mmCIF file of the N, C-alpha and C atoms, coordinates in Angstrom:
data_MODEL
# 
_entry.id   MODEL 
# 
loop_
_atom_site.group_PDB 
_atom_site.id 
_atom_site.type_symbol 
_atom_site.label_atom_id 
_atom_site.label_alt_id 
_atom_site.label_comp_id 
_atom_site.label_asym_id 
_atom_site.label_entity_id 
_atom_site.label_seq_id 
_atom_site.pdbx_PDB_ins_code 
_atom_site.Cartn_x 
_atom_site.Cartn_y 
_atom_site.Cartn_z 
_atom_site.occupancy 
_atom_site.B_iso_or_equiv 
_atom_site.pdbx_formal_charge 
_atom_site.auth_seq_id 
_atom_site.auth_comp_id 
_atom_site.auth_asym_id 
_atom_site.auth_atom_id 
_atom_site.pdbx_PDB_model_num 
ATOM 1   N N  . MET A 1 1  ? 117.421 107.524 184.934 1.00 0.00 ? 1  MET A N  1 
ATOM 2   C CA . MET A 1 1  ? 116.281 107.605 184.058 1.00 0.00 ? 1  MET A CA 1 
ATOM 3   C C  . MET A 1 1  ? 116.373 106.477 183.046 1.00 0.00 ? 1  MET A C  1 
ATOM 4   N N  . ASP A 1 2  ? 115.276 105.841 182.756 1.00 0.00 ? 2  ASP A N  1 
ATOM 5   C CA . ASP A 1 2  ? 115.190 104.762 181.784 1.00 0.00 ? 2  ASP A CA 1 
ATOM 6   C C  . ASP A 1 2  ? 115.478 105.310 180.392 1.00 0.00 ? 2  ASP A C  1 
ATOM 7   N N  . SER A 1 3  ? 116.198 104.541 179.558 1.00 0.00 ? 3  SER A N  1 
ATOM 8   C CA . SER A 1 3  ? 116.582 105.019 178.236 1.00 0.00 ? 3  SER A CA 1 
ATOM 9   C C  . SER A 1 3  ? 115.385 105.226 177.320 1.00 0.00 ? 3  SER A C  1 
ATOM 10  N N  . THR A 1 4  ? 114.230 104.641 177.633 1.00 0.00 ? 4  THR A N  1 
ATOM 11  C CA . THR A 1 4  ? 113.040 104.822 176.806 1.00 0.00 ? 4  THR A CA 1 
ATOM 12  C C  . THR A 1 4  ? 112.294 106.106 177.150 1.00 0.00 ? 4  THR A C  1 
ATOM 13  N N  . GLN A 1 5  ? 112.605 106.723 178.276 1.00 0.00 ? 5  GLN A N  1 
ATOM 14  C CA . GLN A 1 5  ? 111.959 107.967 178.677 1.00 0.00 ? 5  GLN A CA 1 
ATOM 15  C C  . GLN A 1 5  ? 112.687 109.142 178.045 1.00 0.00 ? 5  GLN A C  1 
ATOM 16  N N  . SER A 1 6  ? 111.946 110.166 177.669 1.00 0.00 ? 6  SER A N  1 
ATOM 17  C CA . SER A 1 6  ? 112.602 111.347 177.138 1.00 0.00 ? 6  SER A CA 1 
ATOM 18  C C  . SER A 1 6  ? 112.907 112.308 178.283 1.00 0.00 ? 6  SER A C  1 
ATOM 19  N N  . SER A 1 7  ? 113.902 113.134 178.061 1.00 0.00 ? 7  SER A N  1 
ATOM 20  C CA . SER A 1 7  ? 114.317 114.099 179.074 1.00 0.00 ? 7  SER A CA 1 
ATOM 21  C C  . SER A 1 7  ? 113.299 115.229 179.185 1.00 0.00 ? 7  SER A C  1 
ATOM 22  N N  . LYS A 1 8  ? 113.154 115.754 180.384 1.00 0.00 ? 8  LYS A N  1 
ATOM 23  C CA . LYS A 1 8  ? 112.296 116.924 180.595 1.00 0.00 ? 8  LYS A CA 1 
ATOM 24  C C  . LYS A 1 8  ? 112.971 118.194 180.092 1.00 0.00 ? 8  LYS A C  1 
ATOM 25  N N  . GLY A 1 9  ? 114.273 118.157 179.923 1.00 0.00 ? 9  GLY A N  1 
ATOM 26  C CA . GLY A 1 9  ? 115.016 119.324 179.473 1.00 0.00 ? 9  GLY A CA 1 
ATOM 27  C C  . GLY A 1 9  ? 116.471 119.214 179.864 1.00 0.00 ? 9  GLY A C  1 
ATOM 28  N N  . ASP A 1 10 ? 117.273 120.092 179.279 1.00 0.00 ? 10 ASP A N  1 
ATOM 29  C CA . ASP A 1 10 ? 118.717 120.114 179.506 1.00 0.00 ? 10 ASP A CA 1 
ATOM 30  C C  . ASP A 1 10 ? 119.046 121.303 180.406 1.00 0.00 ? 10 ASP A C  1 
ATOM 31  N N  . ILE A 1 11 ? 119.694 121.033 181.545 1.00 0.00 ? 11 ILE A N  1 
ATOM 32  C CA . ILE A 1 11 ? 120.024 122.080 182.512 1.00 0.00 ? 11 ILE A CA 1 
ATOM 33  C C  . ILE A 1 11 ? 121.536 122.151 182.696 1.00 0.00 ? 11 ILE A C  1 
ATOM 34  N N  . LEU A 1 12 ? 122.065 123.362 182.644 1.00 0.00 ? 12 LEU A N  1 
ATOM 35  C CA . LEU A 1 12 ? 123.474 123.604 182.927 1.00 0.00 ? 12 LEU A CA 1 
ATOM 36  C C  . LEU A 1 12 ? 123.578 124.193 184.327 1.00 0.00 ? 12 LEU A C  1 
ATOM 37  N N  . LEU A 1 13 ? 124.316 123.503 185.204 1.00 0.00 ? 13 LEU A N  1 
ATOM 38  C CA . LEU A 1 13 ? 124.564 123.979 186.566 1.00 0.00 ? 13 LEU A CA 1 
ATOM 39  C C  . LEU A 1 13 ? 125.935 124.634 186.610 1.00 0.00 ? 13 LEU A C  1 
ATOM 40  N N  . VAL A 1 14 ? 126.017 125.813 187.199 1.00 0.00 ? 14 VAL A N  1 
ATOM 41  C CA . VAL A 1 14 ? 127.284 126.533 187.314 1.00 0.00 ? 14 VAL A CA 1 
ATOM 42  C C  . VAL A 1 14 ? 127.471 126.924 188.772 1.00 0.00 ? 14 VAL A C  1 
ATOM 43  N N  . ASP A 1 15 ? 128.467 126.321 189.410 1.00 0.00 ? 15 ASP A N  1 
ATOM 44  C CA . ASP A 1 15 ? 128.731 126.603 190.824 1.00 0.00 ? 15 ASP A CA 1 
ATOM 45  C C  . ASP A 1 15 ? 130.168 126.199 191.122 1.00 0.00 ? 15 ASP A C  1 
ATOM 46  N N  . ASP A 1 16 ? 130.859 126.995 191.921 1.00 0.00 ? 16 ASP A N  1 
ATOM 47  C CA . ASP A 1 16 ? 132.241 126.676 192.267 1.00 0.00 ? 16 ASP A CA 1 
ATOM 48  C C  . ASP A 1 16 ? 132.341 125.741 193.472 1.00 0.00 ? 16 ASP A C  1 
ATOM 49  N N  . THR A 1 17 ? 131.217 125.316 194.023 1.00 0.00 ? 17 THR A N  1 
ATOM 50  C CA . THR A 1 17 ? 131.201 124.404 195.166 1.00 0.00 ? 17 THR A CA 1 
ATOM 51  C C  . THR A 1 17 ? 130.759 123.017 194.694 1.00 0.00 ? 17 THR A C  1 
ATOM 52  N N  . PRO A 1 18 ? 131.692 122.058 194.638 1.00 0.00 ? 18 PRO A N  1 
ATOM 53  C CA . PRO A 1 18 ? 131.363 120.719 194.138 1.00 0.00 ? 18 PRO A CA 1 
ATOM 54  C C  . PRO A 1 18 ? 130.203 120.043 194.864 1.00 0.00 ? 18 PRO A C  1 
ATOM 55  N N  . ASP A 1 19 ? 130.082 120.249 196.177 1.00 0.00 ? 19 ASP A N  1 
ATOM 56  C CA . ASP A 1 19 ? 128.970 119.640 196.920 1.00 0.00 ? 19 ASP A CA 1 
ATOM 57  C C  . ASP A 1 19 ? 127.613 120.151 196.416 1.00 0.00 ? 19 ASP A C  1 
ATOM 58  N N  . ASN A 1 20 ? 127.544 121.431 196.104 1.00 0.00 ? 20 ASN A N  1 
ATOM 59  C CA . ASN A 1 20 ? 126.299 121.988 195.561 1.00 0.00 ? 20 ASN A CA 1 
ATOM 60  C C  . ASN A 1 20 ? 125.965 121.355 194.213 1.00 0.00 ? 20 ASN A C  1 
ATOM 61  N N  . LEU A 1 21 ? 126.985 121.207 193.370 1.00 0.00 ? 21 LEU A N  1 
ATOM 62  C CA . LEU A 1 21 ? 126.769 120.599 192.058 1.00 0.00 ? 21 LEU A CA 1 
ATOM 63  C C  . LEU A 1 21 ? 126.284 119.159 192.191 1.00 0.00 ? 21 LEU A C  1 
ATOM 64  N N  . ARG A 1 22 ? 126.899 118.407 193.104 1.00 0.00 ? 22 ARG A N  1 
ATOM 65  C CA . ARG A 1 22 ? 126.484 117.008 193.303 1.00 0.00 ? 22 ARG A CA 1 
ATOM 66  C C  . ARG A 1 22 ? 125.038 116.919 193.779 1.00 0.00 ? 22 ARG A C  1 
ATOM 67  N N  . LEU A 1 23 ? 124.688 117.733 194.751 1.00 0.00 ? 23 LEU A N  1 
ATOM 68  C CA . LEU A 1 23 ? 123.331 117.705 195.300 1.00 0.00 ? 23 LEU A CA 1 
ATOM 69  C C  . LEU A 1 23 ? 122.293 118.085 194.241 1.00 0.00 ? 23 LEU A C  1 
ATOM 70  N N  . LEU A 1 24 ? 122.514 119.210 193.582 1.00 0.00 ? 24 LEU A N  1 
ATOM 71  C CA . LEU A 1 24 ? 121.560 119.653 192.563 1.00 0.00 ? 24 LEU A CA 1 
ATOM 72  C C  . LEU A 1 24 ? 121.478 118.671 191.402 1.00 0.00 ? 24 LEU A C  1 
ATOM 73  N N  . SER A 1 25 ? 122.622 118.156 190.971 1.00 0.00 ? 25 SER A N  1 
ATOM 74  C CA . SER A 1 25 ? 122.631 117.182 189.871 1.00 0.00 ? 25 SER A CA 1 
ATOM 75  C C  . SER A 1 25 ? 121.799 115.965 190.220 1.00 0.00 ? 25 SER A C  1 
ATOM 76  N N  . THR A 1 26 ? 122.020 115.426 191.400 1.00 0.00 ? 26 THR A N  1 
ATOM 77  C CA . THR A 1 26 ? 121.282 114.237 191.836 1.00 0.00 ? 26 THR A CA 1 
ATOM 78  C C  . THR A 1 26 ? 119.782 114.504 191.859 1.00 0.00 ? 26 THR A C  1 
ATOM 79  N N  . MET A 1 27 ? 119.395 115.626 192.439 1.00 0.00 ? 27 MET A N  1 
ATOM 80  C CA . MET A 1 27 ? 117.967 115.953 192.537 1.00 0.00 ? 27 MET A CA 1 
ATOM 81  C C  . MET A 1 27 ? 117.328 116.121 191.160 1.00 0.00 ? 27 MET A C  1 
ATOM 82  N N  . LEU A 1 28 ? 118.010 116.811 190.268 1.00 0.00 ? 28 LEU A N  1 
ATOM 83  C CA . LEU A 1 28 ? 117.436 117.080 188.951 1.00 0.00 ? 28 LEU A CA 1 
ATOM 84  C C  . LEU A 1 28 ? 117.412 115.839 188.061 1.00 0.00 ? 28 LEU A C  1 
ATOM 85  N N  . ILE A 1 29 ? 118.452 115.032 188.136 1.00 0.00 ? 29 ILE A N  1 
ATOM 86  C CA . ILE A 1 29 ? 118.488 113.794 187.354 1.00 0.00 ? 29 ILE A CA 1 
ATOM 87  C C  . ILE A 1 29 ? 117.365 112.866 187.792 1.00 0.00 ? 29 ILE A C  1 
ATOM 88  N N  . GLU A 1 30 ? 117.140 112.783 189.100 1.00 0.00 ? 30 GLU A N  1 
ATOM 89  C CA . GLU A 1 30 ? 116.047 111.949 189.612 1.00 0.00 ? 30 GLU A CA 1 
ATOM 90  C C  . GLU A 1 30 ? 114.686 112.429 189.115 1.00 0.00 ? 30 GLU A C  1 
ATOM 91  N N  . GLN A 1 31 ? 114.581 113.711 188.787 1.00 0.00 ? 31 GLN A N  1 
ATOM 92  C CA . GLN A 1 31 ? 113.324 114.270 188.280 1.00 0.00 ? 31 GLN A CA 1 
ATOM 93  C C  . GLN A 1 31 ? 113.211 114.173 186.756 1.00 0.00 ? 31 GLN A C  1 
ATOM 94  N N  . GLY A 1 32 ? 114.236 113.600 186.113 1.00 0.00 ? 32 GLY A N  1 
ATOM 95  C CA . GLY A 1 32 ? 114.163 113.356 184.674 1.00 0.00 ? 32 GLY A CA 1 
ATOM 96  C C  . GLY A 1 32 ? 114.833 114.373 183.778 1.00 0.00 ? 32 GLY A C  1 
ATOM 97  N N  . TYR A 1 33 ? 115.679 115.220 184.343 1.00 0.00 ? 33 TYR A N  1 
ATOM 98  C CA . TYR A 1 33 ? 116.380 116.221 183.546 1.00 0.00 ? 33 TYR A CA 1 
ATOM 99  C C  . TYR A 1 33 ? 117.763 115.716 183.150 1.00 0.00 ? 33 TYR A C  1 
ATOM 100 N N  . ASP A 1 34 ? 118.239 116.178 181.993 1.00 0.00 ? 34 ASP A N  1 
ATOM 101 C CA . ASP A 1 34 ? 119.635 115.979 181.617 1.00 0.00 ? 34 ASP A CA 1 
ATOM 102 C C  . ASP A 1 34 ? 120.403 117.128 182.251 1.00 0.00 ? 34 ASP A C  1 
ATOM 103 N N  . VAL A 1 35 ? 121.486 116.820 182.945 1.00 0.00 ? 35 VAL A N  1 
ATOM 104 C CA . VAL A 1 35 ? 122.217 117.840 183.697 1.00 0.00 ? 35 VAL A CA 1 
ATOM 105 C C  . VAL A 1 35 ? 123.686 117.841 183.297 1.00 0.00 ? 35 VAL A C  1 
ATOM 106 N N  . ARG A 1 36 ? 124.194 119.034 183.046 1.00 0.00 ? 36 ARG A N  1 
ATOM 107 C CA . ARG A 1 36 ? 125.626 119.250 182.856 1.00 0.00 ? 36 ARG A CA 1 
ATOM 108 C C  . ARG A 1 36 ? 126.077 120.188 183.962 1.00 0.00 ? 36 ARG A C  1 
ATOM 109 N N  . SER A 1 37 ? 127.250 119.938 184.526 1.00 0.00 ? 37 SER A N  1 
ATOM 110 C CA . SER A 1 37 ? 127.763 120.751 185.627 1.00 0.00 ? 37 SER A CA 1 
ATOM 111 C C  . SER A 1 37 ? 129.137 121.298 185.281 1.00 0.00 ? 37 SER A C  1 
ATOM 112 N N  . VAL A 1 38 ? 129.357 122.556 185.605 1.00 0.00 ? 38 VAL A N  1 
ATOM 113 C CA . VAL A 1 38 ? 130.674 123.174 185.450 1.00 0.00 ? 38 VAL A CA 1 
ATOM 114 C C  . VAL A 1 38 ? 130.979 123.989 186.702 1.00 0.00 ? 38 VAL A C  1 
ATOM 115 N N  . ILE A 1 39 ? 132.273 124.210 186.957 1.00 0.00 ? 39 ILE A N  1 
ATOM 116 C CA . ILE A 1 39 ? 132.675 124.865 188.207 1.00 0.00 ? 39 ILE A CA 1 
ATOM 117 C C  . ILE A 1 39 ? 133.153 126.303 188.041 1.00 0.00 ? 39 ILE A C  1 
ATOM 118 N N  . SER A 1 40 ? 132.999 126.870 186.842 1.00 0.00 ? 40 SER A N  1 
ATOM 119 C CA . SER A 1 40 ? 133.445 128.253 186.661 1.00 0.00 ? 40 SER A CA 1 
ATOM 120 C C  . SER A 1 40 ? 132.609 128.952 185.595 1.00 0.00 ? 40 SER A C  1 
ATOM 121 N N  . GLY A 1 41 ? 132.643 130.269 185.650 1.00 0.00 ? 41 GLY A N  1 
ATOM 122 C CA . GLY A 1 41 ? 131.933 131.057 184.660 1.00 0.00 ? 41 GLY A CA 1 
ATOM 123 C C  . GLY A 1 41 ? 132.480 130.866 183.262 1.00 0.00 ? 41 GLY A C  1 
ATOM 124 N N  . SER A 1 42 ? 133.805 130.793 183.141 1.00 0.00 ? 42 SER A N  1 
ATOM 125 C CA . SER A 1 42 ? 134.395 130.608 181.809 1.00 0.00 ? 42 SER A CA 1 
ATOM 126 C C  . SER A 1 42 ? 134.012 129.251 181.223 1.00 0.00 ? 42 SER A C  1 
ATOM 127 N N  . ALA A 1 43 ? 133.950 128.218 182.051 1.00 0.00 ? 43 ALA A N  1 
ATOM 128 C CA . ALA A 1 43 ? 133.515 126.897 181.572 1.00 0.00 ? 43 ALA A CA 1 
ATOM 129 C C  . ALA A 1 43 ? 132.044 126.938 181.156 1.00 0.00 ? 43 ALA A C  1 
ATOM 130 N N  . ALA A 1 44 ? 131.245 127.727 181.844 1.00 0.00 ? 44 ALA A N  1 
ATOM 131 C CA . ALA A 1 44 ? 129.831 127.866 181.484 1.00 0.00 ? 44 ALA A CA 1 
ATOM 132 C C  . ALA A 1 44 ? 129.691 128.499 180.107 1.00 0.00 ? 44 ALA A C  1 
ATOM 133 N N  . LEU A 1 45 ? 130.471 129.534 179.847 1.00 0.00 ? 45 LEU A N  1 
ATOM 134 C CA . LEU A 1 45 ? 130.410 130.196 178.545 1.00 0.00 ? 45 LEU A CA 1 
ATOM 135 C C  . LEU A 1 45 ? 130.813 129.249 177.423 1.00 0.00 ? 45 LEU A C  1 
ATOM 136 N N  . MET A 1 46 ? 131.816 128.438 177.667 1.00 0.00 ? 46 MET A N  1 
ATOM 137 C CA . MET A 1 46 ? 132.225 127.451 176.666 1.00 0.00 ? 46 MET A CA 1 
ATOM 138 C C  . MET A 1 46 ? 131.141 126.388 176.500 1.00 0.00 ? 46 MET A C  1 
ATOM 139 N N  . GLY A 1 47 ? 130.504 125.996 177.592 1.00 0.00 ? 47 GLY A N  1 
ATOM 140 C CA . GLY A 1 47 ? 129.495 124.944 177.557 1.00 0.00 ? 47 GLY A CA 1 
ATOM 141 C C  . GLY A 1 47 ? 128.237 125.314 176.805 1.00 0.00 ? 47 GLY A C  1 
ATOM 142 N N  . VAL A 1 48 ? 127.886 126.582 176.783 1.00 0.00 ? 48 VAL A N  1 
ATOM 143 C CA . VAL A 1 48 ? 126.659 126.982 176.091 1.00 0.00 ? 48 VAL A CA 1 
ATOM 144 C C  . VAL A 1 48 ? 126.863 127.166 174.596 1.00 0.00 ? 48 VAL A C  1 
ATOM 145 N N  . GLN A 1 49 ? 128.097 127.281 174.161 1.00 0.00 ? 49 GLN A N  1 
ATOM 146 C CA . GLN A 1 49 ? 128.354 127.513 172.743 1.00 0.00 ? 49 GLN A CA 1 
ATOM 147 C C  . GLN A 1 49 ? 128.059 126.283 171.891 1.00 0.00 ? 49 GLN A C  1 
ATOM 148 N N  . GLY A 1 50 ? 128.482 125.120 172.347 1.00 0.00 ? 50 GLY A N  1 
ATOM 149 C CA . GLY A 1 50 ? 128.292 123.914 171.555 1.00 0.00 ? 50 GLY A CA 1 
ATOM 150 C C  . GLY A 1 50 ? 126.870 123.405 171.573 1.00 0.00 ? 50 GLY A C  1 
ATOM 151 N N  . GLN A 1 51 ? 126.267 123.393 172.736 1.00 0.00 ? 51 GLN A N  1 
ATOM 152 C CA . GLN A 1 51 ? 124.906 122.879 172.900 1.00 0.00 ? 51 GLN A CA 1 
ATOM 153 C C  . GLN A 1 51 ? 124.197 123.740 173.943 1.00 0.00 ? 51 GLN A C  1 
ATOM 154 N N  . PRO A 1 52 ? 123.454 124.741 173.514 1.00 0.00 ? 52 PRO A N  1 
ATOM 155 C CA . PRO A 1 52 ? 122.769 125.606 174.477 1.00 0.00 ? 52 PRO A CA 1 
ATOM 156 C C  . PRO A 1 52 ? 121.766 124.825 175.324 1.00 0.00 ? 52 PRO A C  1 
ATOM 157 N N  . PRO A 1 53 ? 121.793 125.028 176.649 1.00 0.00 ? 53 PRO A N  1 
ATOM 158 C CA . PRO A 1 53 ? 120.840 124.332 177.522 1.00 0.00 ? 53 PRO A CA 1 
ATOM 159 C C  . PRO A 1 53 ? 119.469 125.006 177.480 1.00 0.00 ? 53 PRO A C  1 
ATOM 160 N N  . ASP A 1 54 ? 118.486 124.306 177.993 1.00 0.00 ? 54 ASP A N  1 
ATOM 161 C CA . ASP A 1 54 ? 117.153 124.884 178.130 1.00 0.00 ? 54 ASP A CA 1 
ATOM 162 C C  . ASP A 1 54 ? 117.099 125.852 179.313 1.00 0.00 ? 54 ASP A C  1 
ATOM 163 N N  . LEU A 1 55 ? 117.939 125.590 180.320 1.00 0.00 ? 55 LEU A N  1 
ATOM 164 C CA . LEU A 1 55 ? 117.949 126.392 181.543 1.00 0.00 ? 55 LEU A CA 1 
ATOM 165 C C  . LEU A 1 55 ? 119.354 126.400 182.125 1.00 0.00 ? 55 LEU A C  1 
ATOM 166 N N  . ILE A 1 56 ? 119.765 127.541 182.674 1.00 0.00 ? 56 ILE A N  1 
ATOM 167 C CA . ILE A 1 56 ? 121.046 127.651 183.371 1.00 0.00 ? 56 ILE A CA 1 
ATOM 168 C C  . ILE A 1 56 ? 120.761 128.045 184.815 1.00 0.00 ? 56 ILE A C  1 
ATOM 169 N N  . LEU A 1 57 ? 121.270 127.254 185.751 1.00 0.00 ? 57 LEU A N  1 
ATOM 170 C CA . LEU A 1 57 ? 121.218 127.606 187.174 1.00 0.00 ? 57 LEU A CA 1 
ATOM 171 C C  . LEU A 1 57 ? 122.622 128.075 187.540 1.00 0.00 ? 57 LEU A C  1 
ATOM 172 N N  . LEU A 1 58 ? 122.751 129.341 187.870 1.00 0.00 ? 58 LEU A N  1 
ATOM 173 C CA . LEU A 1 58 ? 124.044 130.005 187.958 1.00 0.00 ? 58 LEU A CA 1 
ATOM 174 C C  . LEU A 1 58 ? 124.274 130.609 189.336 1.00 0.00 ? 58 LEU A C  1 
ATOM 175 N N  . ASP A 1 59 ? 125.395 130.227 189.956 1.00 0.00 ? 59 ASP A N  1 
ATOM 176 C CA . ASP A 1 59 ? 125.817 130.818 191.226 1.00 0.00 ? 59 ASP A CA 1 
ATOM 177 C C  . ASP A 1 59 ? 126.294 132.249 190.962 1.00 0.00 ? 59 ASP A C  1 
ATOM 178 N N  . ILE A 1 60 ? 125.972 133.157 191.844 1.00 0.00 ? 60 ILE A N  1 
ATOM 179 C CA . ILE A 1 60 ? 126.414 134.543 191.686 1.00 0.00 ? 60 ILE A CA 1 
ATOM 180 C C  . ILE A 1 60 ? 127.803 134.749 192.279 1.00 0.00 ? 60 ILE A C  1 
ATOM 181 N N  . ASN A 1 61 ? 128.078 134.185 193.463 1.00 0.00 ? 61 ASN A N  1 
ATOM 182 C CA . ASN A 1 61 ? 129.363 134.366 194.133 1.00 0.00 ? 61 ASN A CA 1 
ATOM 183 C C  . ASN A 1 61 ? 130.359 133.299 193.712 1.00 0.00 ? 61 ASN A C  1 
ATOM 184 N N  . MET A 1 62 ? 131.132 133.616 192.674 1.00 0.00 ? 62 MET A N  1 
ATOM 185 C CA . MET A 1 62 ? 132.198 132.718 192.217 1.00 0.00 ? 62 MET A CA 1 
ATOM 186 C C  . MET A 1 62 ? 133.456 133.549 192.018 1.00 0.00 ? 62 MET A C  1 
ATOM 187 N N  . PRO A 1 63 ? 134.617 132.942 192.211 1.00 0.00 ? 63 PRO A N  1 
ATOM 188 C CA . PRO A 1 63 ? 135.868 133.674 191.997 1.00 0.00 ? 63 PRO A CA 1 
ATOM 189 C C  . PRO A 1 63 ? 136.119 133.905 190.504 1.00 0.00 ? 63 PRO A C  1 
ATOM 190 N N  . ARG A 1 64 ? 136.991 134.840 190.202 1.00 0.00 ? 64 ARG A N  1 
ATOM 191 C CA . ARG A 1 64 ? 137.416 135.188 188.850 1.00 0.00 ? 64 ARG A CA 1 
ATOM 192 C C  . ARG A 1 64 ? 136.292 135.791 188.006 1.00 0.00 ? 64 ARG A C  1 
ATOM 193 N N  . MET A 1 65 ? 135.232 135.050 187.724 1.00 0.00 ? 65 MET A N  1 
ATOM 194 C CA . MET A 1 65 ? 134.111 135.567 186.940 1.00 0.00 ? 65 MET A CA 1 
ATOM 195 C C  . MET A 1 65 ? 132.822 135.238 187.691 1.00 0.00 ? 65 MET A C  1 
ATOM 196 N N  . ASN A 1 66 ? 132.173 136.267 188.237 1.00 0.00 ? 66 ASN A N  1 
ATOM 197 C CA . ASN A 1 66 ? 130.956 135.996 189.013 1.00 0.00 ? 66 ASN A CA 1 
ATOM 198 C C  . ASN A 1 66 ? 129.759 135.776 188.082 1.00 0.00 ? 66 ASN A C  1 
ATOM 199 N N  . GLY A 1 67 ? 128.645 135.416 188.670 1.00 0.00 ? 67 GLY A N  1 
ATOM 200 C CA . GLY A 1 67 ? 127.459 135.107 187.883 1.00 0.00 ? 67 GLY A CA 1 
ATOM 201 C C  . GLY A 1 67 ? 126.950 136.273 187.055 1.00 0.00 ? 67 GLY A C  1 
ATOM 202 N N  . TYR A 1 68 ? 127.078 137.494 187.573 1.00 0.00 ? 68 TYR A N  1 
ATOM 203 C CA . TYR A 1 68 ? 126.645 138.662 186.813 1.00 0.00 ? 68 TYR A CA 1 
ATOM 204 C C  . TYR A 1 68 ? 127.496 138.837 185.563 1.00 0.00 ? 68 TYR A C  1 
ATOM 205 N N  . GLU A 1 69 ? 128.792 138.620 185.697 1.00 0.00 ? 69 GLU A N  1 
ATOM 206 C CA . GLU A 1 69 ? 129.687 138.744 184.543 1.00 0.00 ? 69 GLU A CA 1 
ATOM 207 C C  . GLU A 1 69 ? 129.402 137.662 183.504 1.00 0.00 ? 69 GLU A C  1 
ATOM 208 N N  . VAL A 1 70 ? 129.036 136.488 183.956 1.00 0.00 ? 70 VAL A N  1 
ATOM 209 C CA . VAL A 1 70 ? 128.695 135.408 183.025 1.00 0.00 ? 70 VAL A CA 1 
ATOM 210 C C  . VAL A 1 70 ? 127.474 135.803 182.199 1.00 0.00 ? 70 VAL A C  1 
ATOM 211 N N  . CYS A 1 71 ? 126.485 136.405 182.860 1.00 0.00 ? 71 CYS A N  1 
ATOM 212 C CA . CYS A 1 71 ? 125.271 136.838 182.141 1.00 0.00 ? 71 CYS A CA 1 
ATOM 213 C C  . CYS A 1 71 ? 125.603 137.883 181.105 1.00 0.00 ? 71 CYS A C  1 
# 
């Protein structure tokens, strides 16, 4: 995205599968969104404390802390 363009919004991606994060990140960045990616529920909880995103895309099936527990 060009530095003169404003972001459409800030999205936090949460998924334990790196390939999914790469694919979604690429697609969303190309559409003009700012994207942050994390690979665990605990990292997601830490990530929302400092700078809450506009939207969270959250995987339900994750080890240790699933998506329902994160919510």
